[in-house]
MIDOBA-308487 format. One record per residue: residue number from 1; residue in three letters; x, y, z of N, C-alpha, C in turn. Coordinates in nm, 3 decimals. Example, Ala and Ser with C-alpha at 12.3 -4.5 7.8 and 13.67 -1.06 7.14 Angstrom:
BEGIN
(1,"ALA",(1.319,-0.569,0.780),(1.230,-0.450,0.780),(1.320,-0.330,0.780))
(2,"SER",(1.285,-0.225,0.708),(1.367,-0.106,0.714),(1.290,0.003,0.787))
END
This chain:
BEGIN
(1,"MET",(10.015,14.643,7.237),(9.902,14.555,7.232),(9.873,14.400,7.202))
(2,"ALA",(9.972,14.358,7.089),(10.065,14.226,7.066),(10.074,14.144,7.224))
(3,"TYR",(10.126,14.190,7.298),(10.228,14.149,7.387),(10.084,14.058,7.483))
(4,"ASN",(9.944,14.114,7.457),(9.865,14.081,7.538),(9.805,13.954,7.479))
(5,"LEU",(9.829,13.900,7.380),(9.835,13.770,7.322),(9.832,13.638,7.360))
(6,"THR",(9.786,13.541,7.413),(9.806,13.424,7.461),(9.759,13.327,7.342))
(7,"HIS",(9.825,13.190,7.284),(9.818,13.086,7.245),(9.698,12.966,7.317))
(8,"PHE",(9.608,13.005,7.220),(9.522,12.879,7.303),(9.520,12.776,7.172))
(9,"ASN",(9.531,12.623,7.272),(9.523,12.564,7.204),(9.381,12.428,7.248))
(10,"PRO",(9.275,12.395,7.177),(9.157,12.349,7.224),(9.200,12.246,7.256))
(11,"PHE",(9.298,12.145,7.212),(9.318,12.021,7.203),(9.396,11.985,7.303))
(12,"ALA",(9.469,12.108,7.409),(9.602,12.068,7.472),(9.530,12.017,7.627))
(13,"ARG",(9.381,12.008,7.656),(9.362,11.913,7.750),(9.357,11.743,7.706))
(14,"LEU",(9.308,11.746,7.610),(9.292,11.609,7.504),(9.445,11.539,7.521))
(15,"ALA",(9.552,11.622,7.510),(9.695,11.598,7.490),(9.739,11.526,7.614))
(16,"ARG",(9.732,11.604,7.703),(9.732,11.576,7.814),(9.710,11.460,7.872))
(17,"TYR",(9.586,11.391,7.839),(9.468,11.302,7.907),(9.519,11.242,8.028))
(18,"GLU",(9.423,11.364,8.087),(9.327,11.366,8.237),(9.190,11.323,8.269))
(19,"PRO",(9.189,11.154,8.210),(9.050,11.166,8.234),(8.978,11.203,8.355))
(20,"MET",(9.014,11.210,8.490),(8.956,11.239,8.609),(8.950,11.438,8.642))
(21,"HIS",(9.023,11.476,8.516),(8.981,11.624,8.543),(8.853,11.684,8.582))
(22,"GLY",(8.845,11.741,8.614),(8.717,11.821,8.685),(8.606,11.739,8.776))
(23,"ILE",(8.635,11.623,8.788),(8.579,11.523,8.901),(8.559,11.589,9.029))
(24,"ASP",(8.677,11.620,9.092),(8.691,11.740,9.229),(8.565,11.855,9.224))
(25,"GLY",(8.572,11.911,9.100),(8.488,12.031,9.079),(8.314,11.972,9.067))
(26,"LEU",(8.298,11.839,9.024),(8.203,11.814,9.042),(8.170,11.729,9.174))
(27,"LEU",(8.253,11.723,9.222),(8.217,11.662,9.383),(8.192,11.776,9.504))
(28,"GLN",(8.260,11.884,9.484),(8.233,12.014,9.543),(8.099,12.077,9.536))
(29,"GLU",(8.052,12.058,9.392),(7.928,12.069,9.368),(7.804,12.026,9.440))
(30,"PHE",(7.838,11.860,9.514),(7.762,11.815,9.558),(7.757,11.819,9.703))
(31,"ASN",(7.886,11.897,9.761),(7.934,11.927,9.897),(7.987,11.747,9.902))
(32,"LEU",(8.071,11.703,9.826),(8.155,11.565,9.883),(8.293,11.589,9.905))
(33,"ALA",(8.344,11.491,9.892),(8.512,11.524,9.955),(8.551,11.507,9.808))
(34,"SER",(8.652,11.538,9.790),(8.767,11.516,9.668),(8.812,11.397,9.672))
(35,"LEU",(8.849,11.344,9.569),(8.876,11.235,9.510),(9.046,11.212,9.621))
(36,"ARG",(9.100,11.328,9.604),(9.258,11.302,9.671),(9.200,11.325,9.879))
(37,"ASP",(9.094,11.334,9.898),(9.069,11.345,10.044),(9.020,11.188,10.106))
(38,"LEU",(8.993,11.102,9.990),(8.885,11.001,10.056),(9.035,10.892,10.077))
(39,"ALA",(9.033,10.844,10.236),(9.127,10.767,10.249),(9.080,10.645,10.192))
(40,"SER",(9.199,10.581,10.154),(9.174,10.443,10.104),(9.192,10.334,10.219))
(41,"GLU",(9.114,10.206,10.209),(9.104,10.106,10.280),(9.259,10.062,10.317))
(42,"PRO",(9.305,10.039,10.481),(9.396,10.021,10.520),(9.418,9.838,10.472))
(43,"GLN",(9.542,9.820,10.417),(9.595,9.685,10.379),(9.627,9.626,10.468))
(44,"ILE",(9.654,9.504,10.494),(9.751,9.433,10.555),(9.847,9.422,10.475))
(45,"LYS",(9.997,9.398,10.524),(10.116,9.429,10.466),(10.179,9.271,10.533))
(46,"ILE",(10.256,9.169,10.452),(10.290,9.059,10.532),(10.440,9.044,10.453))
(47,"ASP",(10.550,8.995,10.545),(10.668,8.945,10.521),(10.602,8.814,10.549))
(48,"VAL",(10.670,8.709,10.452),(10.707,8.583,10.457),(10.832,8.530,10.434))
(49,"THR",(10.876,8.459,10.538),(11.005,8.396,10.550),(10.994,8.257,10.570))
(50,"GLU",(11.084,8.183,10.510),(11.091,7.986,10.495),(11.215,7.978,10.554))
(51,"ASN",(11.222,7.852,10.624),(11.298,7.762,10.646),(11.241,7.628,10.626))
(52,"GLU",(11.387,7.487,10.671),(11.343,7.355,10.594),(11.209,7.302,10.742))
(53,"ARG",(11.202,7.345,10.825),(11.092,7.334,10.930),(10.966,7.410,10.925))
(54,"ALA",(10.921,7.533,10.896),(10.843,7.619,10.896),(10.866,7.741,10.818))
(55,"TYR",(10.751,7.840,10.843),(10.740,7.951,10.762),(10.678,8.020,10.880))
(56,"THR",(10.752,8.197,10.865),(10.730,8.278,10.965),(10.660,8.416,10.858))
(57,"VAL",(10.543,8.402,10.889),(10.502,8.563,10.874),(10.513,8.671,10.979))
(58,"LYS",(10.511,8.755,10.924),(10.474,8.895,11.007),(10.384,8.981,10.929))
(59,"ALA",(10.288,9.034,10.996),(10.179,9.076,10.928),(10.177,9.220,11.006))
(60,"GLU",(10.174,9.328,10.895),(10.159,9.454,11.016),(9.982,9.499,11.021))
(61,"ILE",(9.925,9.506,11.109),(9.831,9.544,11.099),(9.818,9.667,11.246))
(62,"PRO",(9.811,9.752,11.236),(9.857,9.911,11.355),(9.679,9.929,11.399))
(63,"GLY",(9.680,9.985,11.537),(9.608,10.026,11.560),(9.470,9.942,11.570))
(64,"VAL",(9.481,9.810,11.599),(9.370,9.685,11.604),(9.412,9.627,11.732))
(65,"LYS",(9.253,9.570,11.788),(9.333,9.501,11.904),(9.338,9.394,11.910))
(66,"LYS",(9.431,9.273,11.991),(9.446,9.117,11.905),(9.316,9.062,11.966))
(67,"GLU",(9.191,9.110,12.006),(9.092,8.989,12.034),(9.016,9.021,11.868))
(68,"ASP",(9.030,9.138,11.808),(8.970,9.141,11.679),(9.009,9.094,11.563))
(69,"ILE",(9.147,9.004,11.617),(9.209,8.940,11.464),(9.201,8.814,11.476))
(70,"ARG",(9.163,8.736,11.335),(9.132,8.632,11.334),(9.214,8.603,11.241))
(71,"VAL",(9.262,8.424,11.248),(9.369,8.354,11.178),(9.309,8.247,11.118))
(72,"GLU",(9.290,8.198,11.031),(9.267,8.038,10.969),(9.344,7.980,10.875))
(73,"VAL",(9.385,7.888,10.965),(9.468,7.807,10.849),(9.404,7.664,10.840))
(74,"GLU",(9.407,7.606,10.624),(9.358,7.527,10.616),(9.452,7.489,10.491))
(75,"HIS",(9.472,7.359,10.543),(9.622,7.276,10.430),(9.738,7.410,10.393))
(76,"ASN",(9.716,7.488,10.263),(9.848,7.550,10.293),(9.809,7.717,10.235))
(77,"GLN",(9.695,7.739,10.273),(9.597,7.880,10.261),(9.600,7.917,10.390))
(78,"VAL",(9.647,8.079,10.404),(9.639,8.123,10.575),(9.537,8.241,10.509))
(79,"SER",(9.487,8.313,10.572),(9.356,8.410,10.599),(9.380,8.463,10.729))
(80,"ILE",(9.436,8.569,10.730),(9.385,8.684,10.840),(9.289,8.794,10.807))
(81,"SER",(9.241,8.791,10.911),(9.126,8.904,10.918),(9.112,9.000,11.008))
(82,"THR",(9.070,9.145,10.992),(9.049,9.197,11.145),(8.937,9.312,11.089))
(83,"GLU",(8.856,9.375,11.204),(8.766,9.466,11.196),(8.875,9.594,11.208))
(84,"THR",(8.834,9.728,11.159),(8.905,9.806,11.189),(8.854,9.940,11.227))
(85,"ARG",(8.872,10.035,11.304),(8.765,10.134,11.365),(8.865,10.236,11.391))
(86,"LYS",(8.826,10.323,11.288),(8.885,10.485,11.303),(8.803,10.608,11.331))
(87,"GLU",(8.833,10.677,11.420),(8.726,10.820,11.479),(8.817,10.887,11.472))
(88,"SER",(8.803,11.020,11.414),(8.861,11.144,11.449),(8.762,11.272,11.501))
(89,"GLU",(8.812,11.347,11.576),(8.651,11.464,11.590),(8.785,11.598,11.595))
(90,"GLN",(8.707,11.678,11.512),(8.774,11.812,11.527),(8.709,11.940,11.602))
(91,"LYS",(8.764,12.001,11.678),(8.651,12.089,11.752),(8.730,12.232,11.742))
(92,"VAL",(8.637,12.338,11.786),(8.687,12.480,11.781),(8.618,12.550,11.910))
(93,"LYS",(8.667,12.533,12.015),(8.628,12.617,12.141),(8.518,12.491,12.174))
(94,"ASP",(8.545,12.428,12.217),(8.452,12.324,12.277),(8.318,12.273,12.196))
(95,"THR",(8.316,12.297,12.083),(8.205,12.260,11.965),(8.252,12.179,11.880))
(96,"ILE",(8.179,12.096,11.828),(8.256,11.971,11.762),(8.219,12.080,11.628))
(97,"VAL",(8.319,12.033,11.518),(8.276,12.118,11.395),(8.297,11.997,11.278))
(98,"ARG",(8.384,11.910,11.300),(8.363,11.785,11.226),(8.422,11.682,11.318))
(99,"THR",(8.324,11.542,11.281),(8.332,11.414,11.362),(8.348,11.354,11.181))
(100,"GLU",(8.461,11.241,11.206),(8.437,11.129,11.120),(8.483,10.973,11.170))
(101,"ARG",(8.411,10.914,11.114),(8.410,10.744,11.167),(8.446,10.670,11.077))
(102,"TYR",(8.541,10.511,11.057),(8.534,10.476,10.973),(8.560,10.343,11.014))
(103,"VAL",(8.496,10.227,10.953),(8.455,10.148,11.020),(8.459,10.025,10.872))
(104,"GLY",(8.559,9.920,10.938),(8.561,9.806,10.780),(8.628,9.700,10.863))
(105,"GLN",(8.678,9.622,10.735),(8.736,9.519,10.763),(8.882,9.497,10.664))
(106,"GLN",(8.968,9.420,10.701),(9.108,9.418,10.639),(9.105,9.245,10.599))
(107,"TYR",(9.148,9.237,10.506),(9.127,9.064,10.512),(9.244,9.044,10.386))
(108,"ARG",(9.354,8.957,10.454),(9.464,8.884,10.339),(9.440,8.757,10.350))
(109,"SER",(9.457,8.712,10.245),(9.472,8.554,10.235),(9.591,8.498,10.139))
(110,"PHE",(9.643,8.412,10.155),(9.765,8.351,10.076),(9.770,8.236,10.130))
(111,"MET",(9.836,8.162,9.991),(9.868,8.000,9.985),(10.015,7.994,9.999))
(112,"LEU",(10.074,7.901,10.070),(10.223,7.861,10.085),(10.259,7.736,9.974))
(113,"ALA",(10.375,7.704,9.932),(10.366,7.587,9.883),(10.360,7.461,9.975))
(114,"HIS",(10.387,7.451,10.129),(10.349,7.319,10.193),(10.247,7.355,10.260))
(115,"GLU",(10.188,7.225,10.288),(10.096,7.196,10.391),(10.146,7.281,10.541))
(116,"ILE",(10.055,7.332,10.634),(10.070,7.368,10.763),(10.002,7.266,10.880))
(117,"ASP",(10.099,7.251,11.001),(10.073,7.150,11.106),(9.988,7.262,11.193))
(118,"ASP",(9.870,7.272,11.155),(9.781,7.322,11.251),(9.743,7.313,11.366))
(119,"GLY",(9.799,7.213,11.437),(9.833,7.189,11.543),(9.959,7.281,11.674))
(120,"LYS",(10.045,7.287,11.565),(10.157,7.360,11.621),(10.180,7.499,11.575))
(121,"VAL",(10.076,7.566,11.529),(10.097,7.695,11.519),(10.137,7.809,11.622))
(122,"GLU",(10.158,7.884,11.597),(10.214,7.950,11.715),(10.173,8.115,11.636))
(123,"ALA",(10.130,8.201,11.735),(10.015,8.327,11.678),(10.101,8.439,11.808))
(124,"ALA",(10.196,8.579,11.789),(10.156,8.653,11.863),(10.144,8.787,11.823))
(125,"TYR",(10.063,8.869,11.914),(10.076,9.014,11.857),(10.113,9.122,11.951))
(126,"GLN",(10.204,9.206,11.855),(10.270,9.300,11.976),(10.331,9.431,11.875))
(127,"ASP",(10.254,9.565,11.939),(10.343,9.674,11.841),(10.279,9.684,11.727))
(128,"GLY",(10.148,9.639,11.725),(10.100,9.664,11.550),(10.120,9.562,11.470))
(129,"VAL",(10.197,9.422,11.501),(10.256,9.340,11.417),(10.217,9.186,11.450))
(130,"LEU",(10.145,9.124,11.381),(10.098,8.993,11.407),(10.233,8.915,11.369))
(131,"THR",(10.283,8.802,11.455),(10.382,8.726,11.364),(10.304,8.559,11.379))
(132,"LEU",(10.333,8.520,11.312),(10.290,8.344,11.299),(10.412,8.266,11.253))
(133,"THR",(10.439,8.174,11.336),(10.500,8.047,11.292),(10.442,7.930,11.247))
(134,"LEU",(10.423,7.950,11.116),(10.360,7.761,11.107),(10.435,7.653,11.035))
(135,"PRO",(10.409,7.595,11.086),(10.537,7.435,11.104),(10.466,7.379,10.976))
(136,"LYS",(10.580,7.343,10.883),(10.542,7.262,10.765),(10.492,7.097,10.799))
(137,"LYS",(10.387,7.046,10.764),(10.297,6.922,10.754),(10.252,6.854,10.598))
(138,"SER",(10.273,6.731,10.602),(10.262,6.687,10.499),(10.052,6.665,10.437))
(139,"THR",(9.977,6.659,10.593),(9.873,6.694,10.558),(9.786,6.735,10.728))
(140,"VAL",(9.669,6.824,10.669),(9.623,6.898,10.774),(9.442,6.968,10.752))
(141,"GLN",(9.408,6.963,10.861),(9.287,7.044,10.867),(9.247,7.143,10.912))
(142,"SER",(9.200,7.235,10.900),(9.109,7.354,10.883),(9.140,7.355,11.029))
(143,"LYS",(9.158,7.494,11.169),(9.187,7.527,11.297),(9.195,7.638,11.265))
(144,"LYS",(9.107,7.743,11.358),(9.103,7.869,11.407),(9.228,7.891,11.480))
(145,"ILE",(9.320,7.974,11.478),(9.433,8.025,11.602),(9.398,8.082,11.656))
(146,"VAL",(9.448,8.082,11.824),(9.444,8.174,11.894),(9.570,8.246,11.942))
(147,"ILE",(9.567,8.415,11.942),(9.643,8.511,11.938),(9.665,8.514,12.076))
(148,"ASN",(9.797,8.475,12.104),(9.897,8.480,12.289),(9.844,8.665,12.270))
END
């Protein structure tokens, strides 16, 4: 009978420090998705390179139409924004079991060390990557960029 005994430490859970422990169970009680199942909002990832004449920005924006991408340049600040739509549908024998939709906005803004000549900015979107060529200038005004 001594082999059936187990050591119980009432403070073990506190020692592990799991502040979100039990949240998944609470969400299931209310028929909500687990925190692990919630998809985070996609983010625009960028690479910026510089030479003596210009900056080149490559921004990953997969699954977006180029018409939904907006780029604004004001002085040395570059802003990229887009609307994202994602839909998924799960069927079993022609019966829809689950449909999920996500509609949201992605936004990324950053400052560069030099002001940009907005009249000479070039933009192209291909294979989910937005490429911006931003020539340097001493003074500029705000301008919206049309993506080729």
